C-alpha positions, 0 to 999 in steps of 0.5 A: 238077340241078347241084351247088348244087341248081338245075334247068335244062331243055333240049330235044334234037332226036333227029336232032341238029340242034337243042338249046336251053335253055328259058329260064324267068322265075322263080327256083326248082325246075322241078316238072313237064313235059308234051307235048301229045297231038300233041307240038308243044307242051309245058308247064312248071311252074316257080319258087318257090311259088306256081309259074307255068305256061307253053306252049312250041311245039317251037322252045322259043317262048313261046305263053301264060303261065298265070301263078300261079293254082289249077288252071285249066281253059283251052280251048286253041283260044282260051286262054280260062278257063272254070272254075277248081278249088281243090284244095288240097295236091293231088300229082297231077292227070290227065285221063280218056281221054275228056277230060271229067274231072280227077283230083286225088289227095293222096298219102302220104308227102307228107302225112300227112292229107286222103289221097284222090281227087276227081274234078271235071268239065271245066266245074269242079264236084266229081263224087266225092270218095273219102277214103283213110287213106293213099293212095300212087298213083291213076290212071285205067285205060288206055283207047285214046283212039279208043274214046272219043267226040270232045270236040266243039266245046262244052262238055258238061254236067256229069252228077249229082253223086255222093252222096260230094260232099255232105260237100264245099263248093263249092270242094272244101274237105272239112270236117275231122273235128276242128278244127286244134290245135297241133302236138305231137310224137308222143312228147308226144301224150296228155300234159299240156302242161308248165307252162313251155310254156303260154301266159299265158291257159292258166295258164303262168308268165311268161318270164323272160329273162336279160340280160347287160348291164343297161340304163343307168340302170336301178336296180331290185332285180334288173337282170340279169332282165326279165319279159314 
């Protein structure tokens, strides 16, 4: 990051025989960078919202552009999308060691509401929901990959859903405990709204705005005020 808050991405070889700046086609910050398990490719999530995702090879050549979307699950061998996950406000996501499940989380203090974890199957269904009042970190228990069965050439079927998913919709949106309302400062919560801040249909008074220069030709009783 430079003095003006701009972020850039560079790739350097430990042998010292290669260095390159990764050219990105959308303005905005770089949100995340991750190498593939075989270290031959890396993916970059970048740009102003909605952000983009792109895969590069070890020589910084573009391999695939995912565009701006939700969480898409793609077969890397054919680059075919076979599932889309709508996990709103996700702070962190990670694949399980067996590559069959995806963990998505909402952390504090980034968000103070809807904290918790969700586990999805690789084919798209929501498998488990665990709401938590304040969640600061979550992840899979470390397990050697060679102790897990191979993924195979076909997608495995999803197991039975956990009872916790009964309160979630198909797209993974959990119903709120109370309907959303107008934001209120912490110091003013629990107090009645002053009349001057109420809307007209709530019994508030009309707003009167001062006008420095009356409109030309206006001959009302008080040209220095206008009623809205």
